[in-house]
C-alpha positions in Angstrom: 150.7 6.2 92.9 153.0 9.0 92.9 152.0 10.6 89.5 148.8 10.2 90.5 148.9 12.2 93.6 150.8 14.6 91.9 148.5 15.2 89.5 145.5 15.8 92.2 147.9 18.1 93.3 148.2 19.6 90.1 144.2 20.0 89.6 143.6 21.2 92.8 145.5 24.1 92.8 143.7 24.9 89.4 140.7 24.5 90.8 142.2 26.9 93.6 143.4 29.4 91.0 139.8 29.2 89.5 138.4 30.1 92.7 140.6 32.8 93.0 139.9 34.4 90.0 135.9 34.1 90.5 135.4 35.7 93.5 136.4 39.1 93.1 134.7 38.9 89.8 131.2 37.5 91.4 131.9 40.4 93.8 132.2 43.2 90.8 129.3 42.0 89.2 127.5 42.0 92.4 128.6 45.9 92.2 127.6 46.8 89.2 124.3 45.2 89.3 122.8 45.5 93.2 120.1 43.5 93.8 116.6 44.7 93.4 113.6 44.3 95.3 110.3 42.2 94.2 107.7 45.1 93.9 104.2 44.3 93.5 102.1 46.6 93.2 103.0 50.5 93.0 100.8 53.5 94.3 101.3 57.4 94.3 99.1 59.3 96.6 98.8 63.2 96.8 98.2 63.9 92.9 94.9 63.9 91.1 97.2 63.1 88.1 96.1 59.7 86.9 98.1 56.3 88.3 98.8 55.1 84.9 100.6 58.7 83.6 102.6 58.4 86.6 104.1 54.8 86.1 104.4 55.9 82.5 106.2 58.6 83.3 108.6 57.3 85.8 109.0 54.2 83.5 108.3 51.4 86.9 106.2 48.6 86.2 105.0 46.8 89.2 105.2 42.9 89.5 109.3 43.6 88.8 112.7 43.3 90.6 113.2 47.2 91.1 116.6 48.7 92.8 116.9 51.6 95.2 118.4 53.5 92.3 115.6 53.1 90.2 113.1 54.3 92.7 115.2 57.2 93.7 115.6 58.2 89.9 111.8 57.8 89.3 111.7 60.4 92.5 113.7 62.9 91.6 112.5 62.8 88.0 108.9 63.4 89.6 110.3 66.4 91.4 112.3 67.9 88.5 108.9 68.0 87.1 108.2 71.2 88.9 104.5 69.7 89.9 105.4 68.3 93.4 107.5 70.4 96.0 108.3 66.9 97.7 108.2 63.5 97.0 108.9 60.3 99.3 108.9 56.5 98.9 108.4 53.6 100.6 108.5 50.1 100.1 107.2 47.7 102.7 105.9 44.0 101.8 106.4 44.5 98.3 103.9 47.5 97.9 106.0 50.7 96.6 104.7 54.1 97.6 105.0 57.4 96.3 103.9 60.5 98.2 104.0 63.2 96.4 103.0 67.0 97.7 101.6 69.1 95.0 103.2 72.3 94.3 101.7 75.9 95.5 102.9 77.2 92.2 101.2 74.9 90.0 98.8 77.2 87.6 95.6 76.5 85.2 96.7 76.8 81.4 95.0 79.2 79.1 94.8 79.9 75.4 94.0 82.9 74.1 94.2 82.5 69.9 93.8 78.9 68.9 90.8 79.0 66.9 91.1 75.1 65.7 90.3 74.0 69.1 88.5 74.0 72.0 90.5 74.7 75.4 89.2 71.1 76.7 90.6 69.2 73.0 93.7 71.3 73.0 94.6 70.4 76.4 94.2 66.5 75.4 96.4 67.3 72.3 99.0 69.0 74.2 98.6 66.0 76.8 99.3 63.1 74.5 102.6 65.4 73.9 103.9 66.2 77.1 104.1 64.0 80.0 101.9 64.8 82.9 100.2 67.3 81.5 97.0 68.2 82.7 96.0 71.5 82.0 97.8 72.7 84.8 101.7 73.3 85.3 104.9 74.9 87.3 105.1 78.2 85.9 108.8 78.3 86.5 109.6 74.7 85.8 110.1 72.7 82.0 106.8 72.2 81.3 106.1 75.7 80.5 108.4 75.1 77.3 107.3 71.9 76.2 103.6 73.1 76.1 104.9 76.2 74.2 106.7 73.3 71.7 103.6 70.7 71.5 101.6 73.9 70.4 104.2 74.8 68.0 104.1 71.3 66.9 100.2 71.3 66.4 99.9 73.9 64.3 102.9 72.8 62.2 101.1 69.5 61.7 98.3 72.2 60.0 100.8 73.8 57.6 101.3 76.9 60.0 104.8 77.5 61.3 104.2 79.5 64.5 106.1 81.8 67.0 104.1 81.2 70.4 104.6 82.7 73.8 103.4 82.4 77.7 102.9 84.9 80.1 101.3 84.4 83.5 98.0 86.1 84.0 97.8 88.2 87.6 94.7 89.2 90.1 94.7 92.4 91.3 97.3 92.0 93.7 99.4 90.7 91.0 99.7 87.4 92.4 99.8 84.6 89.4 97.0 82.9 88.7 97.3 80.8 85.4 100.0 80.6 82.4 98.2 82.3 78.9 99.7 80.7 75.9 99.3 83.0 72.9 100.7 82.7 69.1 102.7 86.0 68.4 102.7 85.1 64.6 101.1 84.6 62.5 98.9 87.0 62.9 95.2 85.6 64.1 92.1 88.4 63.0 88.5 88.7 62.9 87.5 88.2 59.1 84.2 89.1 59.9 81.5 89.1 62.5 77.5 88.1 61.5 74.8 88.8 64.2 71.6 87.1 62.9 68.3 87.0 65.4 67.5 90.9 65.7 64.7 93.2 65.1 65.0 95.3 62.3 65.0 98.5 64.8 68.0 97.4 65.9 70.0 96.9 62.9 72.0 100.6 62.6 74.1 99.9 65.6 74.2 96.2 65.2 75.8 96.9 61.6 78.2 99.4 63.0 79.7 96.7 65.5 79.5 93.7 62.6 81.9 96.5 61.0 83.9 97.6 64.0 85.0 93.4 64.8 86.6 93.0 61.0 90.8 93.1 61.3 91.1 93.1 65.0 92.6 91.0 66.5 91.1 87.6 67.6 91.6 86.7 71.4 89.5 85.7 74.2 89.5 89.5 75.2 88.3 90.6 72.0 85.4 88.1 72.3 84.1 89.1 75.4 84.5 92.9 74.3 82.3 92.0 71.2 79.8 90.0 73.5 79.6 92.9 75.5 78.9 95.4 73.0 76.4 93.6 71.7 74.9 93.1 75.2 75.2 96.8 75.2 72.9 97.4 72.1 70.4 95.8 74.0 70.5 96.6 77.4 71.2 100.4 76.7 67.6 100.5 74.6 66.0 98.7 77.5 65.5 95.0 76.5 67.3 94.1 80.0 66.7 90.4 79.2 68.1 89.7 75.9 69.7 86.5 75.5 72.9 86.0 73.1 74.3 82.6 72.2 78.4 82.3 72.4 80.3 83.5 69.6 81.2 80.8 67.3 83.5 80.3 64.1 84.1 77.8 61.1 87.5 76.6 60.6 90.2 79.3 60.3 91.6 79.9 56.6 94.9 81.5 56.1 95.3 84.5 53.4 98.2 87.0 53.1 100.3 85.6 55.7 97.3 85.7 58.3 94.8 82.9 59.9 91.3 85.0 59.2 88.4 83.9 61.5 84.9 84.6 60.4 82.4 85.1 63.4 78.5 84.4 63.8 76.6 84.9 67.0 72.9 85.0 67.4 70.3 86.8 69.5 67.6 83.9 70.6 65.8 86.2 72.6 65.1 90.1 73.2 63.3 89.5 76.3 60.9 92.7 75.8 61.3 96.5 76.2 61.8 97.2 80.2 61.1 100.8 81.9 62.3 102.1 84.8 59.3 101.9 88.0 61.7 103.7 90.7 65.5 104.3 91.3 66.0 104.5 95.4 69.5 105.8 96.5 71.2 105.3 99.9 71.9 108.1 102.2 75.1 109.4 101.9 77.2 111.0 104.6 79.1 113.6 102.1 76.0 114.2 99.3 72.6 115.8 100.1 69.5 114.3 98.5 69.1 116.9 96.3 72.6 116.9 94.9 71.9 113.0 94.4 68.7 113.6 92.8 69.6 116.4 90.5 72.6 114.0 89.4 70.3 111.6 88.1 69.8 111.1 84.2 67.3 108.5 84.7 63.7 108.8 86.0 60.7 106.6 86.8 58.9 105.7 83.8 61.6 106.1 81.1 63.3 103.2 79.1 65.2 101.4 81.1 69.0 102.3 80.3 71.7 102.2 83.4 74.2 104.0 81.5 72.3 107.2 82.2 72.9 106.3 86.1 76.3 106.6 85.3 77.1 110.1 86.5 75.1 109.3 89.7 77.5 105.5 90.6 80.6 108.0 90.2 79.6 110.8 91.9 78.7 108.5 95.2 81.9 106.4 94.6 84.3 109.7 94.1 82.8 110.8 97.9 83.9 107.6 99.4 87.5 107.9 97.7 88.1 111.1 98.9 87.2 110.0 102.2 89.8 107.0 102.3 87.2 104.5 100.8 89.4 103.8 97.7 88.1 100.3 97.1 84.7 101.1 97.5 81.7 99.4 95.2 78.5 101.0 94.2 75.9 98.9 93.1 72.9 99.9 91.0 71.2 96.6 91.6 68.8 96.4 89.3 65.7 94.3 90.5 63.0 93.4 87.2 59.3 92.4 87.2 59.1 90.4 84.0 55.5 89.9 84.4 55.3 93.9 84.0 58.8 94.6 82.2 59.7 97.2 85.0 62.9 97.7 86.8 63.8 98.9 90.1 67.1 100.0 90.8 68.5 100.5 94.1 71.7 102.1 94.4 73.5 100.8 97.3 77.4 100.9 98.6 79.5 98.7 100.1 82.7 100.8 101.2 85.0 98.4 102.5 88.2 99.4 104.4 89.3 103.2 105.0 92.8 103.2 103.5 95.6 105.9 105.3 98.6 107.6 103.9 101.8 105.3 105.0 105.7 105.7 103.1 106.1 108.3 100.4 109.3 108.2 98.1 111.0 110.4 95.9 113.3 110.0 93.5 115.1 112.4 91.3 115.7 115.4 93.1 118.5 116.3 95.4 118.0 116.6 99.2 116.9 120.1 99.4 114.4 119.8 97.1 113.3 116.6 98.4 112.9 118.1 101.9 111.0 120.3 100.3 108.5 118.1 98.3 108.1 116.3 101.4 106.8 119.7 102.6 104.8 119.9 100.2 103.2 116.5 100.2 99.4 117.2 101.3 99.4 114.0 103.5 101.2 112.8 106.5 101.6 109.1 107.8 98.4 107.9 109.1 96.1 110.6 107.3 93.3 109.1 105.3 94.4 108.6 101.9 92.8 110.8 99.2 93.7 110.2 96.1 92.7 113.9 94.8 94.7 115.9 96.9 97.9 113.4 95.5 97.1 114.5 91.9 96.6 117.7 92.5 99.8 117.7 94.3 101.8 116.5 91.4 101.2 120.0 89.2 101.2 122.4 91.7 104.6 121.5 93.1 106.7 121.7 89.7 107.0 125.6 90.0 108.0 125.7 93.3 110.6 123.0 92.8 111.8 124.2 89.7 111.4 120.6 88.0 110.2 118.9 85.1 107.0 116.8 84.9 107.5 113.8 87.1 107.8 111.0 84.6 105.9 108.4 87.1 103.7 108.3 90.3 102.6 105.2 91.6 100.4 104.4 94.6 100.2 100.7 96.0 97.7 99.5 98.3 98.6 97.3 100.8 96.9 94.6 103.0 97.6 96.5 106.2 95.1 98.9 104.5 98.1 101.7 104.1 98.9 103.6 100.9 102.9 103.7 99.5 103.2 106.6 97.1 106.2 106.6 94.8 107.1 110.1 93.3 109.8 110.0 90.4 111.2 112.9 88.9 113.0 113.9 85.8 113.9 111.2 83.7 114.7 108.6 86.2 112.6 105.6 86.8 112.6 102.8 89.1 112.7 99.3 87.2 
């Protein structure tokens, strides 16, 4: 009997030892593998990016157990993309919801010289390689380089080893409005331009345009310029309703280390010859009717060539600019009468706001010269700003100041309708 009790005591002691070991081990395992939460659905709010793309990017899957650390890691990953300024998540009744605040710095992407694809096709091809890319990126985030790398890979698949750069496109106020991607090398050039559908009388100017296109860099700006030049051939000869098809091109070819692109365009309709029926000019407070009439290079009955109105438009604009209306718009505003093939021009003015002289900054002169330059400056703070006075001041001030030609001068037009002027004399420049 005693031996049985001793045996029981031994087994109980052994069990106690096992329990003592198992408890801290289970605690450690719980620490290494924290409990997950049952997630039945995952939603994303505040973004136009498709849900499936966001799920793939985060690596989360509904219907599984997800830990808080995994939820936070997905949130951090979304924030690091640069597409969102804030990411918050909540879990309630098995529904995980991410609230996304899109970044105001997200800009559309444009492609300057990629003649193998349309913009839509290129966006789709890049999206297949760059997660969360849908034609827009945060310009300062990692996606900027990821898109460039994707473009390089797409070109490498065609046997082209390219150098690609990205730059911001700014508006008139220098605010970024898009990100432009450009192939820096190899050079993308226009091999030829062929125009069809034009009348034989217009052959010489169109042939000259075709010849001027060969060898130029292929870019969106070049395509716009060629289209504008072709349209100008017609408009300057009175064919105001001429219709052109968009410029198209075949598959580019690589030759002598360059990518050569052959362009074609066609005139779908010449639209008939227009003549001027009337030219009306709005009264001008600084120019007489006689001066305006004398400046006109186009008159009723003549073939409509709006370029001959440019001297009058320039004269009107200059008069307004000298009186502080530096953002004035002068518009010939043509009205076409298709039935009679005539056009009437109503030259109107949108003056905008008056700009006044603001701060004057002078660099590169000593104190005495700076004081003298300020005394010579023709406009005081608050005066109506006149660019002609500024331009006249620059050469006239040199002899009086004993200085070389200023290497830089600039004016900044502010939203409060003042103009800040910077004058830099000598070799010093502001960067």
